[in-house]
Backbone as CSV, one residue per row, in Angstrom:
resi,resn,N_x,N_y,N_z,CA_x,CA_y,CA_z,C_x,C_y,C_z
1,MET,85.398,147.747,43.923,84.764,146.451,43.716,84.487,145.780,45.043
2,THR,83.493,144.925,45.056,83.262,144.076,46.202,84.204,142.897,46.116
3,SER,84.246,142.077,47.184,85.082,140.895,47.139,84.671,140.014,45.978
4,ASP,85.644,139.425,45.272,85.326,138.504,44.193,85.081,137.140,44.809
5,THR,83.810,136.763,44.948,83.471,135.525,45.631,83.818,134.304,44.798
6,ARG,84.130,134.490,43.541,84.485,133.356,42.698,85.955,132.997,42.858
7,THR,86.815,134.015,43.031,88.240,133.751,43.119,88.764,133.841,44.539
8,GLY,87.960,134.426,45.448,88.406,134.577,46.822,89.256,135.818,47.039
9,ALA,89.388,136.700,46.048,90.180,137.906,46.207,89.557,138.817,47.247
10,LEU,90.406,139.531,48.001,89.923,140.387,49.064,89.829,141.820,48.578
11,ALA,88.725,142.476,48.923,88.561,143.888,48.573,87.504,144.472,49.481
12,PRO,87.592,145.772,49.805,86.565,146.387,50.643,85.243,146.455,49.913
13,SER,84.166,146.509,50.678,82.840,146.597,50.077,82.697,147.881,49.275
14,ALA,81.930,147.817,48.179,81.750,148.986,47.325,80.811,150.008,47.945
15,ILE,79.947,149.572,48.854,78.941,150.471,49.414,79.550,151.245,50.574
16,GLN,79.581,152.578,50.476,80.234,153.397,51.477,79.287,154.408,52.104
17,SER,77.991,154.258,51.873,77.008,155.175,52.426,75.784,154.374,52.853
18,PRO,74.903,154.964,53.693,73.722,154.234,54.137,72.896,153.689,52.971
19,ALA,72.466,152.461,53.110,71.718,151.805,52.029,70.371,152.493,51.821
20,LYS,69.998,152.693,50.564,68.702,153.275,50.221,67.751,152.109,49.946
21,LEU,67.310,151.481,51.013,66.525,150.262,50.880,65.234,150.496,50.114
22,GLY,64.538,151.590,50.411,63.278,151.857,49.727,63.439,152.008,48.232
23,GLN,64.434,152.766,47.818,64.694,152.967,46.398,65.060,151.658,45.720
24,ARG,65.872,150.854,46.395,66.292,149.567,45.833,65.095,148.638,45.642
25,VAL,64.224,148.575,46.648,63.049,147.709,46.552,62.117,148.173,45.446
26,ARG,61.905,149.482,45.322,61.047,150.002,44.269,61.586,149.624,42.889
27,GLU,62.908,149.745,42.713,63.515,149.398,41.425,63.318,147.919,41.101
28,ILE,63.510,147.055,42.100,63.331,145.615,41.878,61.876,145.305,41.548
29,ARG,60.960,145.909,42.315,59.527,145.645,42.113,59.085,146.071,40.719
30,LYS,59.480,147.269,40.314,59.056,147.772,39.005,59.701,146.989,37.875
31,ALA,60.954,146.569,38.066,61.628,145.778,37.033,60.902,144.457,36.798
32,ARG,60.206,143.960,37.804,59.470,142.713,37.685,58.023,142.937,37.266
33,GLY,57.653,144.195,37.135,56.284,144.497,36.734,55.266,144.241,37.828
34,TRP,55.696,144.308,39.083,54.795,144.038,40.210,54.181,145.334,40.723
35,LYS,52.914,145.248,41.108,52.265,146.336,41.824,52.600,146.207,43.308
36,LEU,52.312,147.256,44.063,52.500,147.191,45.512,51.726,146.023,46.108
37,SER,50.528,145.794,45.593,49.692,144.710,46.109,50.312,143.339,45.833
38,ASP,51.034,143.212,44.709,51.705,141.950,44.396,52.794,141.661,45.417
39,LEU,53.584,142.686,45.736,54.655,142.500,46.708,54.093,142.265,48.108
40,ALA,52.998,142.954,48.414,52.363,142.755,49.721,51.899,141.305,49.881
41,GLN,51.326,140.755,48.818,50.850,139.370,48.867,52.008,138.395,49.080
42,ARG,53.167,138.703,48.473,54.315,137.805,48.561,55.054,137.913,49.890
43,THR,54.937,139.052,50.564,55.705,139.281,51.786,54.877,139.205,53.067
44,GLY,53.570,139.379,52.930,52.736,139.439,54.122,52.733,140.815,54.771
45,LEU,53.400,141.779,54.144,53.411,143.149,54.653,52.255,143.934,54.054
46,ALA,51.780,144.928,54.780,50.678,145.751,54.288,51.154,146.613,53.125
47,VAL,50.246,146.882,52.184,50.564,147.754,51.053,51.056,149.106,51.560
48,SER,50.394,149.645,52.585,50.785,150.954,53.116,52.196,150.919,53.693
49,THR,52.569,149.802,54.315,53.913,149.672,54.882,54.968,149.685,53.780
50,ILE,54.730,148.927,52.719,55.688,148.874,51.610,55.783,150.233,50.930
51,SER,54.638,150.874,50.721,54.621,152.183,50.063,55.417,153.210,50.855
52,LYS,55.210,153.240,52.167,55.931,154.198,53.017,57.421,153.876,53.053
53,MET,57.755,152.593,53.062,59.156,152.192,53.062,59.844,152.608,51.774
54,GLU,59.165,152.419,50.637,59.742,152.799,49.356,59.968,154.305,49.264
55,ARG,59.146,155.080,49.949,59.292,156.544,49.932,60.196,157.041,51.065
56,ASN,60.834,156.095,51.760,61.739,156.415,52.869,61.040,157.169,54.000
57,GLU,59.748,156.886,54.175,59.000,157.512,55.262,59.094,156.688,56.538
58,ILE,59.343,155.383,56.400,59.531,154.521,57.553,60.692,153.574,57.272
59,SER,61.271,153.034,58.345,62.306,152.014,58.226,61.759,150.706,58.772
60,LEU,62.062,149.624,58.095,61.540,148.325,58.501,62.401,147.705,59.592
61,THR,61.750,147.042,60.540,62.479,146.271,61.537,63.055,145.022,60.875
62,TYR,63.978,144.361,61.587,64.679,143.220,61.008,63.712,142.155,60.493
63,ASP,62.709,141.816,61.285,61.799,140.759,60.875,61.048,141.133,59.601
64,ARG,60.759,142.430,59.432,60.034,142.860,58.236,60.921,142.903,57.009
65,PHE,62.191,143.343,57.151,62.987,143.331,55.928,63.462,141.935,55.580
66,MET,63.441,141.011,56.553,63.666,139.596,56.234,62.498,139.060,55.408
67,ALA,61.273,139.404,55.814,60.087,138.985,55.057,60.099,139.597,53.666
68,LEU,60.581,140.834,53.570,60.671,141.509,52.280,61.639,140.779,51.356
69,ALA,62.816,140.435,51.875,63.803,139.719,51.063,63.249,138.381,50.601
70,GLN,62.604,137.663,51.506,62.049,136.353,51.157,60.974,136.485,50.078
71,GLY,60.122,137.497,50.202,59.071,137.698,49.218,59.614,138.066,47.847
72,LEU,60.757,138.749,47.832,61.397,139.117,46.574,62.253,137.977,46.017
73,GLY,62.419,136.927,46.820,63.252,135.812,46.391,64.729,136.152,46.411
74,LEU,65.127,137.064,47.325,66.502,137.522,47.406,67.113,137.197,48.760
75,ASP,68.417,137.098,48.775,69.163,137.067,50.031,69.148,138.482,50.606
76,VAL,69.220,138.599,51.928,69.249,139.922,52.544,70.390,140.761,51.978
77,GLY,71.533,140.130,51.733,72.664,140.855,51.182,72.345,141.522,49.864
78,GLU,71.513,140.882,49.048,71.154,141.434,47.744,70.272,142.667,47.859
79,LEU,69.589,142.841,48.998,68.814,144.058,49.210,69.739,145.251,49.418
80,PHE,70.925,144.989,49.963,71.844,146.068,50.302,73.007,146.204,49.328
81,ASP,73.216,145.209,48.499,74.322,145.253,47.540,73.856,144.608,46.239
82,ALA,73.622,145.444,45.232,73.115,144.945,43.957,74.105,144.012,43.281
83,GLY,75.376,144.103,43.662,76.392,143.259,43.042,76.699,142.004,43.826
84,ALA,75.869,141.669,44.817,76.135,140.492,45.647,76.193,139.230,44.795
85,GLU,77.151,138.367,45.093,77.331,137.121,44.357,77.088,135.945,45.287
86,GLY,76.629,134.842,44.727,76.283,133.675,45.519,77.477,133.058,46.228
87,PHE,77.271,132.684,47.470,78.336,132.032,48.228,78.625,130.663,47.623
88,GLN,79.903,130.367,47.511,80.313,129.055,47.058,81.645,128.710,47.697
89,ARG,82.063,127.491,47.544,83.297,127.026,48.168,84.466,127.923,47.762
90,GLY,85.258,128.336,48.750,86.399,129.201,48.503,86.091,130.678,48.565
91,ALA,84.826,131.035,48.793,84.451,132.450,48.836,85.018,133.119,50.086
92,VAL,85.441,134.354,49.922,85.935,135.168,51.033,85.377,136.576,50.864
93,SER,84.887,137.149,51.939,84.378,138.513,51.899,84.965,139.289,53.070
94,VAL,85.427,140.493,52.805,85.943,141.380,53.850,85.085,142.632,53.869
95,THR,84.595,143.006,55.041,83.880,144.269,55.206,84.769,145.188,56.022
96,ARG,85.283,146.234,55.398,86.176,147.156,56.086,85.404,148.017,57.087
97,ALA,86.091,148.423,58.133,85.472,149.259,59.165,84.900,150.521,58.546
98,GLY,83.650,150.800,58.864,82.992,151.993,58.368,82.463,151.891,56.957
99,LYS,82.593,150.729,56.306,82.169,150.567,54.917,80.910,149.717,54.767
100,ALA,80.377,149.193,55.841,79.198,148.329,55.742,77.959,149.136,55.368
101,PRO,77.069,148.585,54.545,75.780,149.241,54.297,75.014,149.379,55.607
102,LEU,74.324,150.469,55.760,73.572,150.726,56.993,72.074,150.613,56.748
103,HIS,71.387,150.093,57.748,69.926,150.152,57.755,69.531,150.727,59.099
104,GLU,68.919,151.891,59.085,68.604,152.593,60.321,67.113,152.535,60.629
105,THR,66.803,152.258,61.880,65.442,152.374,62.385,65.484,153.302,63.596
106,ARG,64.345,153.573,64.155,64.318,154.462,65.317,65.116,153.879,66.482
107,ASN,65.098,152.571,66.625,65.702,151.932,67.796,67.052,151.273,67.552
108,TYR,67.370,150.985,66.290,68.622,150.312,65.974,69.271,150.929,64.740
109,VAL,70.599,150.785,64.657,71.324,150.985,63.407,72.018,149.668,63.101
110,TYR,71.649,149.038,61.979,72.260,147.774,61.571,73.390,148.047,60.583
111,GLU,74.540,147.435,60.798,75.632,147.453,59.831,75.675,146.062,59.211
112,MET,75.316,145.975,57.941,75.156,144.687,57.280,76.517,144.167,56.812
113,LEU,77.025,143.164,57.493,78.355,142.624,57.219,78.276,141.519,56.173
114,GLY,79.300,141.431,55.332,79.314,140.400,54.297,78.170,140.523,53.324
115,SER,77.726,141.753,53.072,76.539,141.939,52.223,76.800,141.600,50.764
116,ASP,78.082,141.476,50.379,78.384,141.160,48.981,78.326,139.669,48.703
117,LEU,77.946,138.880,49.719,77.748,137.446,49.532,76.263,137.121,49.682
118,ALA,75.667,136.595,48.643,74.263,136.178,48.690,74.189,134.694,49.031
119,GLY,73.047,134.266,49.551,72.837,132.855,49.837,73.586,132.346,51.045
120,LYS,73.928,133.237,51.977,74.640,132.827,53.190,73.706,132.073,54.125
121,HIS,74.275,131.169,54.921,73.490,130.489,55.952,73.319,131.368,57.184
122,MET,74.221,132.332,57.361,74.164,133.231,58.506,74.081,134.671,58.024
123,ILE,73.485,135.528,58.842,73.399,136.953,58.541,74.094,137.711,59.669
124,PRO,75.341,138.139,59.435,76.076,138.848,60.488,75.827,140.349,60.423
125,MET,75.693,140.955,61.582,75.460,142.393,61.669,76.162,142.954,62.893
126,ALA,76.761,144.130,62.754,77.145,144.925,63.910,76.023,145.934,64.103
127,GLY,75.876,146.419,65.305,74.754,147.328,65.501,74.928,148.279,66.662
128,THR,74.147,149.332,66.613,74.049,150.297,67.701,72.608,150.281,68.197
129,VAL,72.442,150.128,69.497,71.098,150.087,70.093,70.755,151.474,70.607
130,ARG,69.804,152.114,69.943,69.398,153.466,70.308,68.329,153.486,71.390
131,ALA,67.552,152.416,71.472,66.445,152.366,72.443,66.994,152.329,73.864
132,HIS,66.402,153.115,74.750,66.827,153.133,76.158,65.684,152.785,77.104
133,GLU,64.527,152.467,76.556,63.376,152.059,77.350,62.646,150.945,76.620
134,ARG,62.091,149.995,77.358,61.277,148.949,76.733,60.101,149.571,76.003
135,ALA,59.608,150.680,76.530,58.454,151.348,75.937,58.770,151.974,74.583
136,ASP,60.064,152.032,74.204,60.421,152.563,72.884,59.942,151.652,71.759
137,PHE,59.617,150.415,72.086,59.167,149.440,71.099,57.662,149.247,71.182
138,ALA,56.999,149.308,70.052,55.558,149.065,70.026,55.260,147.593,70.267
139,ASP,56.171,146.717,69.855,55.953,145.281,69.991,57.296,144.577,69.944
140,PHE,57.286,143.284,70.281,58.483,142.474,70.168,58.786,142.179,68.701
141,VAL,60.044,141.899,68.426,60.481,141.441,67.101,60.663,139.934,67.162
142,SER,60.216,139.221,66.136,60.445,137.773,66.088,60.606,137.350,64.637
143,HIS,61.411,136.321,64.434,61.643,135.797,63.084,62.136,134.365,63.220
144,PRO,61.776,133.502,62.281,62.185,132.097,62.374,63.699,131.965,62.391
145,GLY,64.195,131.021,63.190,65.630,130.751,63.191,66.263,130.871,64.556
146,GLU,67.554,131.147,64.556,68.352,131.229,65.770,69.179,132.507,65.722
147,GLU,69.546,133.012,66.900,70.245,134.290,66.957,71.345,134.246,68.002
148,PHE,72.517,134.762,67.628,73.641,134.924,68.545,73.857,136.404,68.774
149,LEU,74.041,136.792,70.017,74.247,138.188,70.387,75.466,138.300,71.291
150,MET,76.357,139.233,70.987,77.460,139.581,71.885,77.439,141.085,72.096
151,LEU,77.544,141.486,73.361,77.585,142.907,73.687,79.042,143.375,73.633
152,LEU,79.308,144.333,72.764,80.669,144.841,72.575,80.976,146.014,73.497
153,GLU,80.021,146.926,73.624,80.218,148.114,74.450,78.916,148.473,75.140
154,GLY,79.035,149.026,76.361,77.873,149.496,77.086,77.242,148.413,77.942
155,THR,75.991,148.626,78.303,75.199,147.650,79.046,73.885,147.454,78.306
156,LEU,73.333,146.261,78.425,72.175,145.923,77.596,71.151,145.123,78.385
157,GLU,69.892,145.403,78.113,68.786,144.581,78.598,68.198,143.840,77.407
158,VAL,68.043,142.519,77.548,67.398,141.722,76.512,66.034,141.307,77.056
159,HIS,64.988,141.775,76.403,63.623,141.458,76.817,63.074,140.395,75.867
160,ILE,62.685,139.249,76.418,62.115,138.150,75.649,60.705,137.902,76.150
161,SER,59.775,137.815,75.245,58.371,137.653,75.605,58.168,136.471,76.541
162,GLY,57.491,136.717,77.674,57.170,135.656,78.616,58.300,135.254,79.542
163,ARG,59.441,135.952,79.469,60.586,135.611,80.303,61.087,136.838,81.051
164,GLU,61.892,136.590,82.081,62.475,137.696,82.823,63.547,138.371,81.975
165,MET,63.718,139.671,82.193,64.731,140.427,81.472,66.123,139.863,81.774
166,ILE,66.982,139.829,80.752,68.355,139.360,80.902,69.276,140.564,80.740
167,ALA,70.116,140.828,81.749,71.061,141.941,81.705,72.418,141.440,81.228
168,LEU,73.004,142.165,80.285,74.312,141.802,79.753,75.299,142.937,79.974
169,ALA,76.548,142.565,80.279,77.652,143.511,80.366,78.578,143.279,79.185
170,ALA,79.457,144.232,78.911,80.363,144.123,77.776,81.131,142.808,77.833
171,GLY,81.133,142.087,76.730,81.798,140.789,76.661,80.860,139.618,76.855
172,ASP,79.660,139.870,77.422,78.668,138.805,77.585,78.036,138.469,76.239
173,SER,77.557,137.235,76.128,76.883,136.827,74.900,75.736,135.892,75.236
174,MET,74.860,135.680,74.267,73.763,134.738,74.443,73.344,134.197,73.078
175,TYR,72.694,133.051,73.099,72.227,132.377,71.890,70.800,131.947,72.182
176,PHE,69.868,132.224,71.263,68.473,131.933,71.582,67.654,131.688,70.323
177,ASP,66.466,131.170,70.542,65.488,130.921,69.490,64.864,132.259,69.104
178,SER,65.165,132.740,67.889,64.706,134.074,67.495,63.225,134.124,67.145
179,ALA,62.550,132.957,67.152,61.102,132.962,66.956,60.389,133.509,68.186
180,MET,61.094,133.547,69.330,60.539,134.185,70.523,60.614,135.697,70.339
181,GLY,59.562,136.404,70.725,59.583,137.851,70.637,60.701,138.423,71.491
182,HIS,61.477,139.367,70.940,62.615,139.894,71.681,62.925,141.319,71.246
183,VAL,63.503,142.093,72.148,64.022,143.430,71.838,65.250,143.675,72.705
184,TYR,66.128,144.558,72.191,67.330,144.954,72.907,67.189,146.400,73.354
185,VAL,67.581,146.680,74.607,67.469,148.025,75.160,68.798,148.411,75.801
186,SER,69.353,149.562,75.428,70.555,150.071,76.079,70.210,150.499,77.493
187,ALA,70.918,149.924,78.464,70.589,150.198,79.860,71.372,151.389,80.419
188,GLY,72.467,151.751,79.796,73.282,152.851,80.299,72.924,154.177,79.658
189,ASP,73.759,155.176,79.934,73.527,156.507,79.385,73.865,156.585,77.905
190,ARG,74.751,155.725,77.439,75.144,155.765,76.033,74.579,154.569,75.288
191,ASP,74.511,154.689,73.994,74.011,153.603,73.162,74.955,152.400,73.232
192,ALA,74.393,151.216,73.257,75.185,149.989,73.303,75.619,149.583,71.898
193,ARG,76.748,148.892,71.813,77.241,148.347,70.550,77.187,146.826,70.643
194,ILE,76.623,146.208,69.600,76.413,144.760,69.624,76.903,144.111,68.336
195,LEU,77.160,142.820,68.438,77.396,141.961,67.277,76.308,140.920,67.281
196,VAL,75.603,140.764,66.167,74.495,139.823,66.069,74.695,138.942,64.831
197,VAL,74.469,137.657,64.998,74.490,136.742,63.861,73.171,135.970,63.874
198,CYS,72.411,136.077,62.794,71.130,135.372,62.689,71.230,134.228,61.686
199,TRP,70.562,133.155,62.003,70.436,132.019,61.077,68.967,131.839,60.778
200,LYS,68.662,131.773,59.488,67.277,131.590,59.066,67.145,130.242,58.393
201,PRO,66.176,129.417,58.802,66.009,128.110,58.162,65.809,128.253,56.661
202,GLY,66.452,127.382,55.912,66.295,127.404,54.469,65.059,126.643,54.049
203,LYS,64.813,126.624,52.729,63.640,125.923,52.203,63.877,124.427,52.187
């Protein structure tokens, strides 16, 4: 079982394998009787992008799966945990080491923390940065809100559109406006490990 958000009982997350985001989205879309074009209109994503994502041919970047969740009217946690329950006073969620749902892209591996709580004001994630060159990214990532980053292991370059690169060492952190285009690049020989917390403005 996931944590019981109504009683505050502690339990490890039920999801113990990488999240099948495409399959989950397809099931939600079809259950609502929506065509690909309907979901595209609601999310601002191209029909081809959604189709490829549903077939697990591509992985969405953070800004795109945030748009996907918003278009579906879901919390990000609900995309990764079908049993997610709404946050309310007294709620407690524990994500055991190695049990977080995963979302993998070419450049990042996101570990979705607290995914069994829907309606959170913050979106916490642990992550591995696979990118080792700025050129690994076709474009910057941006999304409304604010972002906190702490480097846990390795060395990291933070590239923000229109600004000089910021170098971080293990233990360093930063807080910034996530509407600015940004990407993270592992500067050392090994992949960097990060903790990220995003806040998205509510309605």
